[in-house]
LONUPA-801779 format. One line per 2 residues: number of its first residue (from 1); their letters; for each residue x, y, z of C-alpha. Coordinates in steps of 0.2 Angstrom, whole numbers, plus 5000, padded with zeros to 4 digits. Example, Ala and Ser with C-alpha at 12.3 -4.5 7.8 and 13.67 -1.06 7.14 Angstrom:
BEGIN
1	as	5062 4978 5039; 5068 4995 5036
END
This chain:
BEGIN
1	mw	5437 4865 5052; 5436 4871 5071
3	lk	5444 4855 5076; 5460 4861 5065
5	vl	5459 4879 5072; 5459 4873 5090
7	la	5474 4862 5088; 5483 4876 5079
9	al	5480 4887 5093; 5485 4874 5105
11	cv	5501 4871 5097; 5504 4889 5097
13	vm	5502 4890 5115; 5513 4875 5119
15	ls	5526 4883 5108; 5525 4898 5118
17	ac	5525 4890 5135; 5541 4880 5130
19	ne	5550 4898 5124; 5545 4907 5140
21	ei	5552 4893 5151; 5570 4895 5142
23	ql	5578 4912 5144; 5591 4913 5133
25	sq	5594 4931 5133; 5607 4938 5146
27	gn	5600 4955 5142; 5610 4970 5134
29	vg	5628 4969 5134; 5626 4987 5129
31	rl	5621 5001 5116; 5635 5007 5105
33	nd	5624 5023 5099; 5607 5032 5099
35	sg	5606 5035 5082; 5605 5017 5073
37	ia	5615 5005 5062; 5613 5004 5044
39	ig	5627 4991 5042; 5637 4980 5054
41	hf	5648 4967 5054; 5658 4958 5067
43	sk	5676 4952 5065; 5681 4935 5062
45	dg	5686 4932 5079; 5672 4943 5087
47	tk	5683 4955 5095; 5680 4969 5084
49	lv	5664 4978 5076; 5663 4989 5060
51	tf	5648 4999 5058; 5640 5013 5048
53	dn	5625 5022 5057; 5612 5033 5052
55	qk	5623 5048 5055; 5634 5041 5041
57	ri	5648 5037 5052; 5660 5022 5048
59	qv	5667 5016 5065; 5678 5001 5072
61	wn	5673 4996 5088; 5680 4985 5103
63	va	5668 4972 5107; 5673 4970 5125
65	tq	5674 4988 5130; 5661 4994 5117
67	qv	5673 5009 5115; 5677 5016 5096
69	ef	5694 5013 5091; 5694 5022 5074
71	tv	5682 5033 5065; 5683 5037 5046
73	pk	5685 5055 5044; 5668 5062 5037
75	ek	5677 5070 5023; 5683 5054 5017
77	tp	5668 5044 5021; 5659 5039 5003
79	ef	5642 5047 5000; 5634 5030 4997
81	vr	5642 5017 5008; 5637 5000 5001
83	dv	5646 4988 5013; 5660 4988 5025
85	al	5671 4973 5032; 5686 4970 5043
87	se	5702 4959 5036; 5704 4944 5046
89	dl	5720 4949 5053; 5711 4965 5059
91	km	5725 4976 5050; 5712 4983 5036
93	lv	5696 4992 5036; 5688 4989 5017
95	ia	5673 5002 5011; 5662 4998 4997
97	se	5656 5013 4988; 5645 5013 4974
99	se	5659 5010 4963; 5676 5006 4972
101	la	5684 4998 4986; 5694 5010 4999
103	fw	5707 5001 5010; 5712 5009 5027
105	sl	5725 5004 5038; 5719 5003 5054
107	sk	5735 5004 5062; 5739 5020 5055
109	gk	5722 5028 5053; 5726 5031 5034
111	lv	5719 5027 5017; 5731 5017 5007
113	tk	5722 5014 4992; 5707 5014 4981
115	va	5702 5000 4967; 5688 5004 4956
117	fg	5676 4990 4951; 5662 4989 4938
119	gv	5648 4978 4930; 5645 4972 4913
121	tp	5631 4984 4913; 5638 5003 4913
123	ga	5633 5011 4930; 5631 4995 4939
125	vi	5635 4999 4957; 5643 4987 4971
127	ta	5630 4976 4980; 5642 4966 4991
129	ma	5661 4961 4993; 5673 4950 5002
131	is	5691 4950 5006; 5701 4934 5006
133	pk	5708 4927 5023; 5725 4933 5016
135	nd	5720 4950 5010; 5727 4946 4992
137	ka	5710 4942 4983; 5693 4951 4983
139	iv	5675 4947 4977; 5666 4962 4972
141	am	5647 4959 4967; 5637 4970 4957
143	ad	5619 4975 4955; 5619 4969 4937
145	gt	5623 4952 4944; 5642 4953 4938
147	in	5655 4946 4950; 5673 4953 4950
149	ma	5686 4941 4955; 5701 4953 4958
151	dl	5718 4947 4963; 5724 4963 4973
153	ht	5743 4958 4971; 5744 4956 4953
155	qi	5729 4968 4949; 5721 4956 4938
157	nn	5702 4956 4938; 5692 4944 4930
159	rf	5674 4949 4928; 5660 4937 4923
161	ap	5640 4939 4925; 5633 4922 4931
163	hs	5618 4931 4939; 5605 4940 4932
165	rp	5599 4951 4947; 5611 4960 4962
167	vq	5621 4949 4971; 5620 4951 4990
169	hv	5629 4938 4997; 5648 4933 4997
171	fw	5658 4921 5007; 5675 4915 5008
173	dd	5682 4898 5012; 5696 4898 5026
175	kg	5710 4896 5011; 5704 4908 5000
177	el	5702 4898 4986; 5682 4894 4986
179	fv	5669 4906 4987; 5648 4907 4987
181	tg	5637 4919 4979; 5619 4922 4982
183	aq	5607 4933 4972; 5589 4941 4970
185	dg	5589 4931 4953; 5586 4915 4965
187	kl	5604 4908 4961; 5616 4901 4975
189	al	5633 4895 4967; 5649 4888 4975
191	wk	5665 4893 4964; 5684 4891 4963
193	fg	5692 4908 4961; 5698 4911 4944
195	sa	5685 4900 4935; 5669 4905 4927
197	ep	5660 4889 4930; 5652 4884 4945
199	if	5657 4868 4956; 5638 4868 4959
201	mk	5623 4879 4957; 5606 4878 4966
203	ef	5591 4889 4959; 5577 4893 4971
205	nh	5559 4901 4965; 5561 4917 4973
207	rv	5575 4929 4977; 5588 4923 4990
209	ts	5586 4934 5006; 5598 4925 5019
211	va	5614 4915 5016; 5625 4906 5031
213	vr	5641 4896 5027; 5649 4884 5041
215	dd	5666 4889 5044; 5674 4873 5038
217	fs	5664 4876 5021; 5656 4859 5023
219	al	5637 4866 5022; 5628 4881 5020
221	fa	5610 4886 5023; 5600 4897 5011
223	sd	5582 4905 5012; 5572 4912 4998
225	al	5560 4926 5000; 5545 4915 5002
227	ne	5545 4897 5009; 5560 4888 5005
229	qv	5574 4886 5017; 5587 4873 5017
231	vt	5603 4867 5022; 5615 4860 5008
233	sl	5631 4852 5008; 5645 4860 5000
235	td	5654 4844 4995; 5641 4837 4984
237	gq	5628 4850 4983; 5615 4838 4991
239	si	5601 4843 5003; 5604 4841 5020
241	se	5588 4848 5029; 5575 4860 5026
243	lq	5568 4870 5041; 5552 4865 5048
245	ym	5541 4877 5055; 5520 4879 5058
247	sr	5517 4898 5050; 5515 4899 5033
249	fk	5529 4907 5030; 5545 4916 5038
251	vf	5556 4930 5033; 5574 4927 5034
253	rk	5586 4941 5035; 5602 4935 5044
255	al	5608 4918 5047; 5623 4910 5057
257	fi	5631 4892 5060; 5635 4889 5078
259	kg	5652 4883 5080; 5655 4865 5087
261	se	5636 4862 5086; 5621 4857 5074
263	ll	5613 4874 5079; 5608 4886 5066
265	at	5602 4904 5072; 5591 4915 5061
267	ss	5584 4932 5062; 5568 4939 5056
269	sk	5561 4958 5050; 5551 4957 5066
271	sh	5564 4958 5079; 5565 4941 5081
273	ls	5579 4928 5084; 5575 4909 5080
275	iw	5586 4893 5084; 5586 4878 5072
277	na	5594 4861 5073; 5602 4860 5057
279	kn	5604 4843 5055; 5585 4840 5054
281	ge	5577 4858 5052; 5568 4857 5070
283	el	5564 4873 5076; 5570 4874 5094
285	gt	5562 4891 5099; 5560 4909 5093
287	wq	5564 4924 5106; 5560 4943 5105
289	is	5577 4953 5105; 5579 4969 5115
291	fv	5575 4984 5105; 5571 5003 5106
293	hd	5560 5005 5090; 5547 4995 5083
295	ga	5554 4987 5066; 5573 4984 5074
297	ti	5581 4970 5067; 5597 4960 5069
299	vd	5611 4966 5057; 5624 4954 5062
301	my	5628 4939 5073; 5643 4931 5081
303	aa	5645 4915 5091; 5664 4909 5096
305	dr	5656 4892 5101; 5642 4883 5106
307	ht	5639 4893 5122; 5636 4910 5119
309	ll	5628 4920 5104; 5630 4939 5101
311	tl	5619 4949 5092; 5620 4966 5085
313	ss	5603 4976 5081; 5598 4989 5069
315	dg	5596 5000 5087; 5615 4998 5090
317	il	5611 4987 5104; 5622 4972 5108
319	ea	5614 4958 5116; 5620 4939 5123
321	wt	5612 4923 5121; 5615 4908 5133
323	ln	5614 4894 5121; 5618 4881 5134
325	al	5599 4883 5141; 5594 4873 5124
327	aq	5603 4857 5131; 5590 4856 5144
329	r	5577 4853 5132
END
């Protein structure tokens, strides 16, 4: 018994030493505000950010200058903001309230239109949404497990309920034809727009807490709320790898495949960033993010290539990480 404890302690020390030798963080790029970020998303190209802060402001930022380029007027900000997103062409800001999407033109700084959505269950609220790359379609997910597949041009909406609990993860492919959903009922599925039959569905024993999809839609990563974290092929639904770590379990909040590499980045609920080899599930290291308040977490991540990772924390801190250092191990 004592031998097992000693070996476990020795392994922890060795891992800690490896982490100390590899300094990934370049330090704070900047702090966007002092009030904290409730929701934040990088744009597809990483040049912009949209945030919903704890003062209930929705703002669009230039990442390079860290300057606000647009703020939604207070009187037009929904009482309850469920999600925010920037269109891939950076022309549109989309805001999800409890029951509708509001589309804002960023060039004109004006509200263009609002579209209402509901669930199969009366009173179900929006829990997640995603706009297709061409801005012509929307997937709007609800708290009762409903998925709305809306064609924004024809205004035709196909509604079905494949999940039994809130759907919190939605991802489009780069053509706007396929999408992935993940929900608290433990189900993760790949769909073709317009069809209520999944291409494949995977079920976890516990709720899905984080999902990431490769840009080329070849694979996805998903974690449940306890101890199952897997990388799965999106072409045949087969498992590629399972994350390996020494602790009994970890909580995974956000995840991101690093472009042009086999690296996967994940965040925890305890101010930690971890980097993994997605091909074999090996943990390459875990590092502490910069924080102001205890309990600060990563709300979003962006990597243009395999060299640098940007993280945005709930404290509003932008931090850069040099991934090249991992090649020296």
